[in-house]
N, CA, C and O atoms as a Maestro MAE file, in Angstrom:
{
 s_m_m2io_version
 :::
 2.0.0
}

f_m_ct {
 s_m_title
 :::
 protein
 m_atom[360] {
  # First column is atom index #
  i_m_mmod_type
  r_m_x_coord
  r_m_y_coord
  r_m_z_coord
  i_m_residue_number
  s_m_chain_name
  s_m_pdb_residue_name
  s_m_pdb_atom_name
  i_m_atomic_number
  :::
  1 25 118.146 116.806 108.081 1 A "MET " " N  " 7
  2 3 118.507 115.673 107.259 1 A "MET " " CA " 6
  3 2 117.914 115.931 105.867 1 A "MET " " C  " 6
  4 15 116.701 115.816 105.692 1 A "MET " " O  " 8
  5 25 118.733 116.270 104.891 2 A "PRO " " N  " 7
  6 3 118.193 116.517 103.544 2 A "PRO " " CA " 6
  7 2 117.616 115.262 102.938 2 A "PRO " " C  " 6
  8 15 118.042 114.151 103.256 2 A "PRO " " O  " 8
  9 25 116.659 115.440 102.076 3 A "THR " " N  " 7
  10 3 116.001 114.293 101.469 3 A "THR " " CA " 6
  11 2 116.526 114.024 100.069 3 A "THR " " C  " 6
  12 15 117.010 114.927 99.387 3 A "THR " " O  " 8
  13 25 116.427 112.796 99.661 4 A "ILE " " N  " 7
  14 3 116.728 112.402 98.294 4 A "ILE " " CA " 6
  15 2 115.426 112.565 97.522 4 A "ILE " " C  " 6
  16 15 114.357 112.269 98.055 4 A "ILE " " O  " 8
  17 25 115.494 113.024 96.295 5 A "LEU " " N  " 7
  18 3 114.288 113.372 95.550 5 A "LEU " " CA " 6
  19 2 113.617 112.175 94.889 5 A "LEU " " C  " 6
  20 15 113.615 112.066 93.663 5 A "LEU " " O  " 8
  21 25 113.051 111.281 95.686 6 A "SER " " N  " 7
  22 3 112.246 110.183 95.153 6 A "SER " " CA " 6
  23 2 111.247 109.766 96.213 6 A "SER " " C  " 6
  24 15 111.493 109.886 97.413 6 A "SER " " O  " 8
  25 25 110.129 109.278 95.745 7 A "VAL " " N  " 7
  26 3 109.100 108.837 96.672 7 A "VAL " " CA " 6
  27 2 108.394 107.639 96.045 7 A "VAL " " C  " 6
  28 15 108.074 107.649 94.857 7 A "VAL " " O  " 8
  29 25 108.154 106.604 96.856 8 A "GLU " " N  " 7
  30 3 107.488 105.398 96.364 8 A "GLU " " CA " 6
  31 2 106.057 105.383 96.884 8 A "GLU " " C  " 6
  32 15 105.821 105.410 98.092 8 A "GLU " " O  " 8
  33 25 105.110 105.340 95.960 9 A "VAL " " N  " 7
  34 3 103.698 105.342 96.358 9 A "VAL " " CA " 6
  35 2 102.967 104.091 95.864 9 A "VAL " " C  " 6
  36 15 101.740 104.095 95.760 9 A "VAL " " O  " 8
  37 25 103.699 103.035 95.562 10 A "ALA " " N  " 7
  38 3 103.088 101.819 95.020 10 A "ALA " " CA " 6
  39 2 102.247 101.079 96.050 10 A "ALA " " C  " 6
  40 15 101.282 100.408 95.683 10 A "ALA " " O  " 8
  41 25 102.585 101.185 97.316 11 A "ASN " " N  " 7
  42 3 101.835 100.501 98.364 11 A "ASN " " CA " 6
  43 2 100.622 101.351 98.743 11 A "ASN " " C  " 6
  44 15 100.776 102.549 98.981 11 A "ASN " " O  " 8
  45 25 99.427 100.772 98.806 12 A "PRO " " N  " 7
  46 3 98.236 101.561 99.120 12 A "PRO " " CA " 6
  47 2 98.138 101.989 100.589 12 A "PRO " " C  " 6
  48 15 97.291 102.816 100.928 12 A "PRO " " O  " 8
  49 25 98.981 101.446 101.458 13 A "HIS " " N  " 7
  50 3 98.882 101.733 102.887 13 A "HIS " " CA " 6
  51 2 99.891 102.751 103.385 13 A "HIS " " C  " 6
  52 15 99.655 103.414 104.395 13 A "HIS " " O  " 8
  53 25 101.001 102.884 102.698 14 A "TYR " " N  " 7
  54 3 101.999 103.849 103.134 14 A "TYR " " CA " 6
  55 2 102.815 104.347 101.946 14 A "TYR " " C  " 6
  56 15 102.904 103.703 100.900 14 A "TYR " " O  " 8
  57 25 103.403 105.512 102.152 15 A "ILE " " N  " 7
  58 3 104.352 106.072 101.197 15 A "ILE " " CA " 6
  59 2 105.725 105.886 101.827 15 A "ILE " " C  " 6
  60 15 105.914 106.126 103.019 15 A "ILE " " O  " 8
  61 25 106.661 105.465 101.025 16 A "ARG " " N  " 7
  62 3 108.023 105.259 101.509 16 A "ARG " " CA " 6
  63 2 108.948 106.199 100.736 16 A "ARG " " C  " 6
  64 15 108.885 106.289 99.510 16 A "ARG " " O  " 8
  65 25 109.804 106.894 101.480 17 A "PHE " " N  " 7
  66 3 110.771 107.757 100.809 17 A "PHE " " CA " 6
  67 2 112.086 107.747 101.579 17 A "PHE " " C  " 6
  68 15 112.099 107.550 102.794 17 A "PHE " " O  " 8
  69 25 113.187 107.959 100.869 18 A "PRO " " N  " 7
  70 3 114.492 107.953 101.521 18 A "PRO " " CA " 6
  71 2 114.896 109.350 101.983 18 A "PRO " " C  " 6
  72 15 114.563 110.351 101.348 18 A "PRO " " O  " 8
  73 25 115.609 109.395 103.084 19 A "MET " " N  " 7
  74 3 116.257 110.613 103.535 19 A "MET " " CA " 6
  75 2 117.717 110.263 103.766 19 A "MET " " C  " 6
  76 15 118.063 109.093 103.932 19 A "MET " " O  " 8
  77 25 118.556 111.260 103.775 20 A "ASP " " N  " 7
  78 3 119.984 111.053 103.914 20 A "ASP " " CA " 6
  79 2 120.475 111.691 105.210 20 A "ASP " " C  " 6
  80 15 120.148 112.841 105.502 20 A "ASP " " O  " 8
  81 25 121.257 110.944 105.986 21 A "ASP " " N  " 7
  82 3 121.883 111.465 107.198 21 A "ASP " " CA " 6
  83 2 123.384 111.278 107.063 21 A "ASP " " C  " 6
  84 15 123.923 110.222 107.391 21 A "ASP " " O  " 8
  85 25 124.049 112.314 106.578 22 A "CYS " " N  " 7
  86 3 125.506 112.273 106.408 22 A "CYS " " CA " 6
  87 2 125.951 111.042 105.620 22 A "CYS " " C  " 6
  88 15 126.886 110.349 106.020 22 A "CYS " " O  " 8
  89 25 125.296 110.780 104.525 23 A "GLY " " N  " 7
  90 3 125.652 109.656 103.669 23 A "GLY " " CA " 6
  91 2 124.959 108.350 104.009 23 A "GLY " " C  " 6
  92 15 125.056 107.391 103.244 23 A "GLY " " O  " 8
  93 25 124.268 108.286 105.129 24 A "LYS " " N  " 7
  94 3 123.528 107.086 105.515 24 A "LYS " " CA " 6
  95 2 122.081 107.235 105.047 24 A "LYS " " C  " 6
  96 15 121.410 108.209 105.388 24 A "LYS " " O  " 8
  97 25 121.618 106.285 104.283 25 A "ARG " " N  " 7
  98 3 120.247 106.325 103.776 25 A "ARG " " CA " 6
  99 2 119.289 105.800 104.837 25 A "ARG " " C  " 6
  100 15 119.484 104.718 105.390 25 A "ARG " " O  " 8
  101 25 118.258 106.579 105.109 26 A "VAL " " N  " 7
  102 3 117.234 106.229 106.083 26 A "VAL " " CA " 6
  103 2 115.906 106.175 105.349 26 A "VAL " " C  " 6
  104 15 115.550 107.123 104.649 26 A "VAL " " O  " 8
  105 25 115.172 105.086 105.495 27 A "THR " " N  " 7
  106 3 113.872 104.952 104.846 27 A "THR " " CA " 6
  107 2 112.781 105.420 105.790 27 A "THR " " C  " 6
  108 15 112.738 105.028 106.956 27 A "THR " " O  " 8
  109 25 111.906 106.259 105.275 28 A "VAL " " N  " 7
  110 3 110.806 106.803 106.068 28 A "VAL " " CA " 6
  111 2 109.489 106.295 105.490 28 A "VAL " " C  " 6
  112 15 109.324 106.222 104.272 28 A "VAL " " O  " 8
  113 25 108.558 105.947 106.365 29 A "HIS " " N  " 7
  114 3 107.227 105.491 105.968 29 A "HIS " " CA " 6
  115 2 106.196 106.430 106.581 29 A "HIS " " C  " 6
  116 15 106.326 106.833 107.736 29 A "HIS " " O  " 8
  117 25 105.171 106.778 105.806 30 A "ILE " " N  " 7
  118 3 104.051 107.552 106.328 30 A "ILE " " CA " 6
  119 2 102.766 106.938 105.797 30 A "ILE " " C  " 6
  120 15 102.688 106.558 104.629 30 A "ILE " " O  " 8
  121 25 101.773 106.843 106.648 31 A "ALA " " N  " 7
  122 3 100.497 106.227 106.269 31 A "ALA " " CA " 6
  123 2 99.765 107.072 105.237 31 A "ALA " " C  " 6
  124 15 99.644 108.288 105.385 31 A "ALA " " O  " 8
  125 25 99.280 106.411 104.189 32 A "THR " " N  " 7
  126 3 98.505 107.135 103.178 32 A "THR " " CA " 6
  127 2 97.177 107.610 103.760 32 A "THR " " C  " 6
  128 15 96.609 108.593 103.284 32 A "THR " " O  " 8
  129 25 96.678 106.920 104.785 33 A "SER " " N  " 7
  130 3 95.405 107.337 105.390 33 A "SER " " CA " 6
  131 2 95.518 108.735 105.986 33 A "SER " " C  " 6
  132 15 94.595 109.539 105.857 33 A "SER " " O  " 8
  133 25 96.653 109.036 106.645 34 A "TRP " " N  " 7
  134 3 96.825 110.388 107.179 34 A "TRP " " CA " 6
  135 2 96.845 111.410 106.050 34 A "TRP " " C  " 6
  136 15 96.201 112.456 106.131 34 A "TRP " " O  " 8
  137 25 97.585 111.096 105.009 35 A "LEU " " N  " 7
  138 3 97.707 112.017 103.883 35 A "LEU " " CA " 6
  139 2 96.349 112.292 103.247 35 A "LEU " " C  " 6
  140 15 96.031 113.432 102.907 35 A "LEU " " O  " 8
  141 25 95.555 111.240 103.091 36 A "LYS " " N  " 7
  142 3 94.221 111.410 102.498 36 A "LYS " " CA " 6
  143 2 93.290 112.201 103.415 36 A "LYS " " C  " 6
  144 15 92.551 113.067 102.948 36 A "LYS " " O  " 8
  145 25 93.322 111.910 104.711 37 A "GLN " " N  " 7
  146 3 92.488 112.654 105.655 37 A "GLN " " CA " 6
  147 2 92.860 114.132 105.661 37 A "GLN " " C  " 6
  148 15 91.988 115.001 105.671 37 A "GLN " " O  " 8
  149 25 94.143 114.404 105.654 38 A "ARG " " N  " 7
  150 3 94.615 115.791 105.655 38 A "ARG " " CA " 6
  151 2 94.175 116.500 104.381 38 A "ARG " " C  " 6
  152 15 93.732 117.648 104.427 38 A "ARG " " O  " 8
  153 25 94.295 115.828 103.259 39 A "ALA " " N  " 7
  154 3 93.906 116.427 101.974 39 A "ALA " " CA " 6
  155 2 92.409 116.694 101.928 39 A "ALA " " C  " 6
  156 15 91.978 117.744 101.450 39 A "ALA " " O  " 8
  157 25 91.618 115.756 102.420 40 A "GLU " " N  " 7
  158 3 90.170 115.957 102.449 40 A "GLU " " CA " 6
  159 2 89.807 117.153 103.325 40 A "GLU " " C  " 6
  160 15 88.931 117.942 102.973 40 A "GLU " " O  " 8
  161 25 90.478 117.284 104.458 41 A "ARG " " N  " 7
  162 3 90.236 118.419 105.350 41 A "ARG " " CA " 6
  163 2 90.588 119.740 104.662 41 A "ARG " " C  " 6
  164 15 89.937 120.762 104.877 41 A "ARG " " O  " 8
  165 25 91.627 119.693 103.836 42 A "ASP " " N  " 7
  166 3 92.052 120.885 103.090 42 A "ASP " " CA " 6
  167 2 91.330 121.016 101.754 42 A "ASP " " C  " 6
  168 15 91.641 121.901 100.957 42 A "ASP " " O  " 8
  169 25 90.359 120.127 101.512 43 A "GLN " " N  " 7
  170 3 89.568 120.097 100.283 43 A "GLN " " CA " 6
  171 2 90.440 119.922 99.030 43 A "GLN " " C  " 6
  172 15 90.269 120.613 98.025 43 A "GLN " " O  " 8
  173 25 91.363 118.988 99.127 44 A "ARG " " N  " 7
  174 3 92.230 118.636 98.000 44 A "ARG " " CA " 6
  175 2 91.827 117.263 97.465 44 A "ARG " " C  " 6
  176 15 91.290 116.431 98.196 44 A "ARG " " O  " 8
  177 25 92.088 117.046 96.204 45 A "ASN " " N  " 7
  178 3 91.830 115.754 95.568 45 A "ASN " " CA " 6
  179 2 92.793 114.719 96.144 45 A "ASN " " C  " 6
  180 15 93.988 114.985 96.266 45 A "ASN " " O  " 8
  181 25 92.281 113.542 96.498 46 A "VAL " " N  " 7
  182 3 93.109 112.505 97.129 46 A "VAL " " CA " 6
  183 2 93.569 111.418 96.156 46 A "VAL " " C  " 6
  184 15 94.149 110.418 96.579 46 A "VAL " " O  " 8
  185 25 93.319 111.601 94.882 47 A "SER " " N  " 7
  186 3 93.616 110.530 93.928 47 A "SER " " CA " 6
  187 2 95.100 110.398 93.590 47 A "SER " " C  " 6
  188 15 95.525 109.329 93.153 47 A "SER " " O  " 8
  189 25 95.891 111.435 93.776 48 A "ASN " " N  " 7
  190 3 97.302 111.386 93.411 48 A "ASN " " CA " 6
  191 2 98.160 111.516 94.667 48 A "ASN " " C  " 6
  192 15 98.416 112.625 95.135 48 A "ASN " " O  " 8
  193 25 98.604 110.380 95.214 49 A "LEU " " N  " 7
  194 3 99.372 110.384 96.459 49 A "LEU " " CA " 6
  195 2 100.728 111.064 96.310 49 A "LEU " " C  " 6
  196 15 101.186 111.735 97.234 49 A "LEU " " O  " 8
  197 25 101.366 110.900 95.170 50 A "ALA " " N  " 7
  198 3 102.666 111.543 94.965 50 A "ALA " " CA " 6
  199 2 102.521 113.063 95.004 50 A "ALA " " C  " 6
  200 15 103.368 113.759 95.563 50 A "ALA " " O  " 8
  201 25 101.458 113.567 94.415 51 A "LEU " " N  " 7
  202 3 101.205 115.007 94.424 51 A "LEU " " CA " 6
  203 2 100.899 115.488 95.847 51 A "LEU " " C  " 6
  204 15 101.368 116.549 96.259 51 A "LEU " " O  " 8
  205 25 100.120 114.715 96.588 52 A "LEU " " N  " 7
  206 3 99.828 115.078 97.973 52 A "LEU " " CA " 6
  207 2 101.097 115.082 98.811 52 A "LEU " " C  " 6
  208 15 101.305 115.974 99.633 52 A "LEU " " O  " 8
  209 25 101.948 114.077 98.599 53 A "TYR " " N  " 7
  210 3 103.228 114.047 99.316 53 A "TYR " " CA " 6
  211 2 104.008 115.331 99.031 53 A "TYR " " C  " 6
  212 15 104.544 115.952 99.949 53 A "TYR " " O  " 8
  213 25 104.069 115.720 97.777 54 A "GLN " " N  " 7
  214 3 104.808 116.936 97.428 54 A "GLN " " CA " 6
  215 2 104.196 118.165 98.093 54 A "GLN " " C  " 6
  216 15 104.925 119.047 98.546 54 A "GLN " " O  " 8
  217 25 102.873 118.233 98.157 55 A "PHE " " N  " 7
  218 3 102.212 119.381 98.759 55 A "PHE " " CA " 6
  219 2 102.538 119.480 100.256 55 A "PHE " " C  " 6
  220 15 102.793 120.573 100.761 55 A "PHE " " O  " 8
  221 25 102.532 118.344 100.965 56 A "TYR " " N  " 7
  222 3 102.783 118.321 102.413 56 A "TYR " " CA " 6
  223 2 104.224 117.939 102.745 56 A "TYR " " C  " 6
  224 15 104.541 117.636 103.895 56 A "TYR " " O  " 8
  225 25 105.074 117.955 101.759 57 A "ARG " " N  " 7
  226 3 106.444 117.465 101.895 57 A "ARG " " CA " 6
  227 2 107.230 118.110 103.034 57 A "ARG " " C  " 6
  228 15 107.857 117.404 103.824 57 A "ARG " " O  " 8
  229 25 107.207 119.428 103.130 58 A "ASP " " N  " 7
  230 3 107.983 120.093 104.181 58 A "ASP " " CA " 6
  231 2 107.566 119.616 105.571 58 A "ASP " " C  " 6
  232 15 108.415 119.341 106.419 58 A "ASP " " O  " 8
  233 25 106.275 119.521 105.797 59 A "GLU " " N  " 7
  234 3 105.749 119.082 107.083 59 A "GLU " " CA " 6
  235 2 106.122 117.627 107.363 59 A "GLU " " C  " 6
  236 15 106.525 117.282 108.474 59 A "GLU " " O  " 8
  237 25 105.985 116.786 106.351 60 A "ILE " " N  " 7
  238 3 106.304 115.356 106.502 60 A "ILE " " CA " 6
  239 2 107.787 115.172 106.796 60 A "ILE " " C  " 6
  240 15 108.155 114.417 107.696 60 A "ILE " " O  " 8
  241 25 108.634 115.856 106.043 61 A "GLU " " N  " 7
  242 3 110.078 115.702 106.238 61 A "GLU " " CA " 6
  243 2 110.539 116.266 107.569 61 A "GLU " " C  " 6
  244 15 111.445 115.710 108.190 61 A "GLU " " O  " 8
  245 25 109.933 117.365 108.024 62 A "ALA " " N  " 7
  246 3 110.282 117.913 109.335 62 A "ALA " " CA " 6
  247 2 109.925 116.920 110.431 62 A "ALA " " C  " 6
  248 15 110.702 116.711 111.363 62 A "ALA " " O  " 8
  249 25 108.751 116.307 110.321 63 A "ALA " " N  " 7
  250 3 108.325 115.311 111.307 63 A "ALA " " CA " 6
  251 2 109.236 114.088 111.262 63 A "ALA " " C  " 6
  252 15 109.594 113.540 112.305 63 A "ALA " " O  " 8
  253 25 109.609 113.662 110.067 64 A "ALA " " N  " 7
  254 3 110.492 112.500 109.926 64 A "ALA " " CA " 6
  255 2 111.862 112.781 110.534 64 A "ALA " " C  " 6
  256 15 112.428 111.929 111.218 64 A "ALA " " O  " 8
  257 25 112.388 113.969 110.288 65 A "SER " " N  " 7
  258 3 113.688 114.334 110.861 65 A "SER " " CA " 6
  259 2 113.629 114.377 112.380 65 A "SER " " C  " 6
  260 15 114.537 113.894 113.056 65 A "SER " " O  " 8
  261 25 112.552 114.958 112.920 66 A "ALA " " N  " 7
  262 3 112.401 115.027 114.374 66 A "ALA " " CA " 6
  263 2 112.283 113.625 114.966 66 A "ALA " " C  " 6
  264 15 112.890 113.327 115.995 66 A "ALA " " O  " 8
  265 25 111.507 112.775 114.322 67 A "ARG " " N  " 7
  266 3 111.322 111.398 114.790 67 A "ARG " " CA " 6
  267 2 112.653 110.644 114.766 67 A "ARG " " C  " 6
  268 15 112.984 109.923 115.707 67 A "ARG " " O  " 8
  269 25 113.399 110.816 113.702 68 A "TYR " " N  " 7
  270 3 114.701 110.169 113.550 68 A "TYR " " CA " 6
  271 2 115.660 110.642 114.642 68 A "TYR " " C  " 6
  272 15 116.367 109.840 115.252 68 A "TYR " " O  " 8
  273 25 115.672 111.960 114.880 69 A "ASP " " N  " 7
  274 3 116.573 112.510 115.891 69 A "ASP " " CA " 6
  275 2 116.215 112.033 117.299 69 A "ASP " " C  " 6
  276 15 117.105 111.842 118.128 69 A "ASP " " O  " 8
  277 25 114.930 111.839 117.579 70 A "GLN " " N  " 7
  278 3 114.478 111.408 118.898 70 A "GLN " " CA " 6
  279 2 114.755 109.935 119.159 70 A "GLN " " C  " 6
  280 15 115.073 109.550 120.285 70 A "GLN " " O  " 8
  281 25 114.638 109.121 118.137 71 A "SER " " N  " 7
  282 3 114.743 107.673 118.362 71 A "SER " " CA " 6
  283 2 115.675 107.016 117.371 71 A "SER " " C  " 6
  284 15 115.348 105.983 116.786 71 A "SER " " O  " 8
  285 25 116.828 107.613 117.185 72 A "TYR " " N  " 7
  286 3 117.789 107.069 116.232 72 A "TYR " " CA " 6
  287 2 118.147 105.641 116.601 72 A "TYR " " C  " 6
  288 15 118.498 105.348 117.745 72 A "TYR " " O  " 8
  289 25 118.055 104.765 115.626 73 A "CYS " " N  " 7
  290 3 118.416 103.361 115.809 73 A "CYS " " CA " 6
  291 2 119.096 102.912 114.523 73 A "CYS " " C  " 6
  292 15 118.460 102.863 113.471 73 A "CYS " " O  " 8
  293 25 120.354 102.592 114.597 74 A "ASP " " N  " 7
  294 3 121.140 102.260 113.420 74 A "ASP " " CA " 6
  295 2 120.480 101.152 112.607 74 A "ASP " " C  " 6
  296 15 120.220 100.062 113.115 74 A "ASP " " O  " 8
  297 25 120.214 101.447 111.340 75 A "GLY " " N  " 7
  298 3 119.650 100.464 110.434 75 A "GLY " " CA " 6
  299 2 118.139 100.375 110.451 75 A "GLY " " C  " 6
  300 15 117.564 99.630 109.657 75 A "GLY " " O  " 8
  301 25 117.478 101.108 111.325 76 A "ALA " " N  " 7
  302 3 116.019 101.020 111.426 76 A "ALA " " CA " 6
  303 2 115.350 102.065 110.548 76 A "ALA " " C  " 6
  304 15 115.900 103.138 110.295 76 A "ALA " " O  " 8
  305 25 114.167 101.732 110.094 77 A "ASP " " N  " 7
  306 3 113.362 102.689 109.353 77 A "ASP " " CA " 6
  307 2 112.705 103.657 110.327 77 A "ASP " " C  " 6
  308 15 112.587 103.381 111.521 77 A "ASP " " O  " 8
  309 25 112.282 104.792 109.793 78 A "VAL " " N  " 7
  310 3 111.534 105.770 110.566 78 A "VAL " " CA " 6
  311 2 110.084 105.672 110.117 78 A "VAL " " C  " 6
  312 15 109.794 105.724 108.922 78 A "VAL " " O  " 8
  313 25 109.182 105.532 111.067 79 A "VAL " " N  " 7
  314 3 107.758 105.489 110.761 79 A "VAL " " CA " 6
  315 2 107.126 106.748 111.339 79 A "VAL " " C  " 6
  316 15 107.136 106.961 112.552 79 A "VAL " " O  " 8
  317 25 106.581 107.571 110.464 80 A "VAL " " N  " 7
  318 3 105.933 108.805 110.885 80 A "VAL " " CA " 6
  319 2 104.447 108.519 111.045 80 A "VAL " " C  " 6
  320 15 103.804 108.008 110.128 80 A "VAL " " O  " 8
  321 25 103.909 108.846 112.205 81 A "VAL " " N  " 7
  322 3 102.494 108.656 112.488 81 A "VAL " " CA " 6
  323 2 101.816 110.011 112.621 81 A "VAL " " C  " 6
  324 15 102.481 111.041 112.727 81 A "VAL " " O  " 8
  325 25 100.504 110.001 112.615 82 A "ALA " " N  " 7
  326 3 99.739 111.252 112.643 82 A "ALA " " CA " 6
  327 2 100.136 112.145 113.794 82 A "ALA " " C  " 6
  328 15 100.214 113.363 113.629 82 A "ALA " " O  " 8
  329 25 100.390 111.569 114.959 83 A "SER " " N  " 7
  330 3 100.739 112.385 116.122 83 A "SER " " CA " 6
  331 2 102.093 113.067 115.978 83 A "SER " " C  " 6
  332 15 102.387 114.008 116.715 83 A "SER " " O  " 8
  333 25 102.926 112.610 115.040 84 A "ASP " " N  " 7
  334 3 104.223 113.258 114.783 84 A "ASP " " CA " 6
  335 2 104.067 114.510 113.937 84 A "ASP " " C  " 6
  336 15 104.960 115.355 113.886 84 A "ASP " " O  " 8
  337 25 102.932 114.618 113.281 85 A "LEU " " N  " 7
  338 3 102.723 115.719 112.351 85 A "LEU " " CA " 6
  339 2 101.896 116.822 112.992 85 A "LEU " " C  " 6
  340 15 100.955 116.577 113.747 85 A "LEU " " O  " 8
  341 25 102.278 118.021 112.665 86 A "ILE " " N  " 7
  342 3 101.509 119.174 113.132 86 A "ILE " " CA " 6
  343 2 100.393 119.369 112.121 86 A "ILE " " C  " 6
  344 15 100.648 119.620 110.943 86 A "ILE " " O  " 8
  345 25 99.163 119.254 112.582 87 A "SER " " N  " 7
  346 3 98.050 119.413 111.654 87 A "SER " " CA " 6
  347 2 97.039 120.376 112.246 87 A "SER " " C  " 6
  348 15 96.824 120.402 113.458 87 A "SER " " O  " 8
  349 25 96.424 121.161 111.387 88 A "PRO " " N  " 7
  350 3 95.418 122.096 111.881 88 A "PRO " " CA " 6
  351 2 94.210 121.360 112.434 88 A "PRO " " C  " 6
  352 15 93.930 120.224 112.050 88 A "PRO " " O  " 8
  353 25 93.521 121.998 113.309 89 A "SER " " N  " 7
  354 3 92.317 121.404 113.898 89 A "SER " " CA " 6
  355 2 91.276 121.176 112.842 89 A "SER " " C  " 6
  356 15 91.156 121.958 111.899 89 A "SER " " O  " 8
  357 25 90.516 120.106 112.991 90 A "ALA " " N  " 7
  358 3 89.461 119.786 112.040 90 A "ALA " " CA " 6
  359 2 88.314 120.750 112.190 90 A "ALA " " C  " 6
  360 15 87.321 120.644 111.472 90 A "ALA " " O  " 8
  :::
 }
 m_bond[359] {
  # First column is bond index #
  i_m_from
  i_m_to
  i_m_order
  :::
  1 1 2 1
  2 2 3 1
  3 3 4 2
  4 3 5 1
  5 5 6 1
  6 6 7 1
  7 7 8 2
  8 7 9 1
  9 9 10 1
  10 10 11 1
  11 11 12 2
  12 11 13 1
  13 13 14 1
  14 14 15 1
  15 15 16 2
  16 15 17 1
  17 17 18 1
  18 18 19 1
  19 19 20 2
  20 19 21 1
  21 21 22 1
  22 22 23 1
  23 23 24 2
  24 23 25 1
  25 25 26 1
  26 26 27 1
  27 27 28 2
  28 27 29 1
  29 29 30 1
  30 30 31 1
  31 31 32 2
  32 31 33 1
  33 33 34 1
  34 34 35 1
  35 35 36 2
  36 35 37 1
  37 37 38 1
  38 38 39 1
  39 39 40 2
  40 39 41 1
  41 41 42 1
  42 42 43 1
  43 43 44 2
  44 43 45 1
  45 45 46 1
  46 46 47 1
  47 47 48 2
  48 47 49 1
  49 49 50 1
  50 50 51 1
  51 51 52 2
  52 51 53 1
  53 53 54 1
  54 54 55 1
  55 55 56 2
  56 55 57 1
  57 57 58 1
  58 58 59 1
  59 59 60 2
  60 59 61 1
  61 61 62 1
  62 62 63 1
  63 63 64 2
  64 63 65 1
  65 65 66 1
  66 66 67 1
  67 67 68 2
  68 67 69 1
  69 69 70 1
  70 70 71 1
  71 71 72 2
  72 71 73 1
  73 73 74 1
  74 74 75 1
  75 75 76 2
  76 75 77 1
  77 77 78 1
  78 78 79 1
  79 79 80 2
  80 79 81 1
  81 81 82 1
  82 82 83 1
  83 83 84 2
  84 83 85 1
  85 85 86 1
  86 86 87 1
  87 87 88 2
  88 87 89 1
  89 89 90 1
  90 90 91 1
  91 91 92 2
  92 91 93 1
  93 93 94 1
  94 94 95 1
  95 95 96 2
  96 95 97 1
  97 97 98 1
  98 98 99 1
  99 99 100 2
  100 99 101 1
  101 101 102 1
  102 102 103 1
  103 103 104 2
  104 103 105 1
  105 105 106 1
  106 106 107 1
  107 107 108 2
  108 107 109 1
  109 109 110 1
  110 110 111 1
  111 111 112 2
  112 111 113 1
  113 113 114 1
  114 114 115 1
  115 115 116 2
  116 115 117 1
  117 117 118 1
  118 118 119 1
  119 119 120 2
  120 119 121 1
  121 121 122 1
  122 122 123 1
  123 123 124 2
  124 123 125 1
  125 125 126 1
  126 126 127 1
  127 127 128 2
  128 127 129 1
  129 129 130 1
  130 130 131 1
  131 131 132 2
  132 131 133 1
  133 133 134 1
  134 134 135 1
  135 135 136 2
  136 135 137 1
  137 137 138 1
  138 138 139 1
  139 139 140 2
  140 139 141 1
  141 141 142 1
  142 142 143 1
  143 143 144 2
  144 143 145 1
  145 145 146 1
  146 146 147 1
  147 147 148 2
  148 147 149 1
  149 149 150 1
  150 150 151 1
  151 151 152 2
  152 151 153 1
  153 153 154 1
  154 154 155 1
  155 155 156 2
  156 155 157 1
  157 157 158 1
  158 158 159 1
  159 159 160 2
  160 159 161 1
  161 161 162 1
  162 162 163 1
  163 163 164 2
  164 163 165 1
  165 165 166 1
  166 166 167 1
  167 167 168 2
  168 167 169 1
  169 169 170 1
  170 170 171 1
  171 171 172 2
  172 171 173 1
  173 173 174 1
  174 174 175 1
  175 175 176 2
  176 175 177 1
  177 177 178 1
  178 178 179 1
  179 179 180 2
  180 179 181 1
  181 181 182 1
  182 182 183 1
  183 183 184 2
  184 183 185 1
  185 185 186 1
  186 186 187 1
  187 187 188 2
  188 187 189 1
  189 189 190 1
  190 190 191 1
  191 191 192 2
  192 191 193 1
  193 193 194 1
  194 194 195 1
  195 195 196 2
  196 195 197 1
  197 197 198 1
  198 198 199 1
  199 199 200 2
  200 199 201 1
  201 201 202 1
  202 202 203 1
  203 203 204 2
  204 203 205 1
  205 205 206 1
  206 206 207 1
  207 207 208 2
  208 207 209 1
  209 209 210 1
  210 210 211 1
  211 211 212 2
  212 211 213 1
  213 213 214 1
  214 214 215 1
  215 215 216 2
  216 215 217 1
  217 217 218 1
  218 218 219 1
  219 219 220 2
  220 219 221 1
  221 221 222 1
  222 222 223 1
  223 223 224 2
  224 223 225 1
  225 225 226 1
  226 226 227 1
  227 227 228 2
  228 227 229 1
  229 229 230 1
  230 230 231 1
  231 231 232 2
  232 231 233 1
  233 233 234 1
  234 234 235 1
  235 235 236 2
  236 235 237 1
  237 237 238 1
  238 238 239 1
  239 239 240 2
  240 239 241 1
  241 241 242 1
  242 242 243 1
  243 243 244 2
  244 243 245 1
  245 245 246 1
  246 246 247 1
  247 247 248 2
  248 247 249 1
  249 249 250 1
  250 250 251 1
  251 251 252 2
  252 251 253 1
  253 253 254 1
  254 254 255 1
  255 255 256 2
  256 255 257 1
  257 257 258 1
  258 258 259 1
  259 259 260 2
  260 259 261 1
  261 261 262 1
  262 262 263 1
  263 263 264 2
  264 263 265 1
  265 265 266 1
  266 266 267 1
  267 267 268 2
  268 267 269 1
  269 269 270 1
  270 270 271 1
  271 271 272 2
  272 271 273 1
  273 273 274 1
  274 274 275 1
  275 275 276 2
  276 275 277 1
  277 277 278 1
  278 278 279 1
  279 279 280 2
  280 279 281 1
  281 281 282 1
  282 282 283 1
  283 283 284 2
  284 283 285 1
  285 285 286 1
  286 286 287 1
  287 287 288 2
  288 287 289 1
  289 289 290 1
  290 290 291 1
  291 291 292 2
  292 291 293 1
  293 293 294 1
  294 294 295 1
  295 295 296 2
  296 295 297 1
  297 297 298 1
  298 298 299 1
  299 299 300 2
  300 299 301 1
  301 301 302 1
  302 302 303 1
  303 303 304 2
  304 303 305 1
  305 305 306 1
  306 306 307 1
  307 307 308 2
  308 307 309 1
  309 309 310 1
  310 310 311 1
  311 311 312 2
  312 311 313 1
  313 313 314 1
  314 314 315 1
  315 315 316 2
  316 315 317 1
  317 317 318 1
  318 318 319 1
  319 319 320 2
  320 319 321 1
  321 321 322 1
  322 322 323 1
  323 323 324 2
  324 323 325 1
  325 325 326 1
  326 326 327 1
  327 327 328 2
  328 327 329 1
  329 329 330 1
  330 330 331 1
  331 331 332 2
  332 331 333 1
  333 333 334 1
  334 334 335 1
  335 335 336 2
  336 335 337 1
  337 337 338 1
  338 338 339 1
  339 339 340 2
  340 339 341 1
  341 341 342 1
  342 342 343 1
  343 343 344 2
  344 343 345 1
  345 345 346 1
  346 346 347 1
  347 347 348 2
  348 347 349 1
  349 349 350 1
  350 350 351 1
  351 351 352 2
  352 351 353 1
  353 353 354 1
  354 354 355 1
  355 355 356 2
  356 355 357 1
  357 357 358 1
  358 358 359 1
  359 359 360 2
  :::
 }
}
């Protein structure tokens, strides 16, 4: 599912971004806490969430696509949680 090139980081609890499924827009949410924890583990600065999203974008979008494919529900948002993401051991 290709993504549309925009990401909303205004909410301090989650990042929301759109993905496209054959012309149908699907909204994906990912917790900023996961992104910050992952960045800290990788020794990255956590102050810019949009930049962190871009850095982990491939992994986030792959997880979102897999989640969408597993539990497709017409009109529903996709919520990506930490367990959906492949992350290196701490």
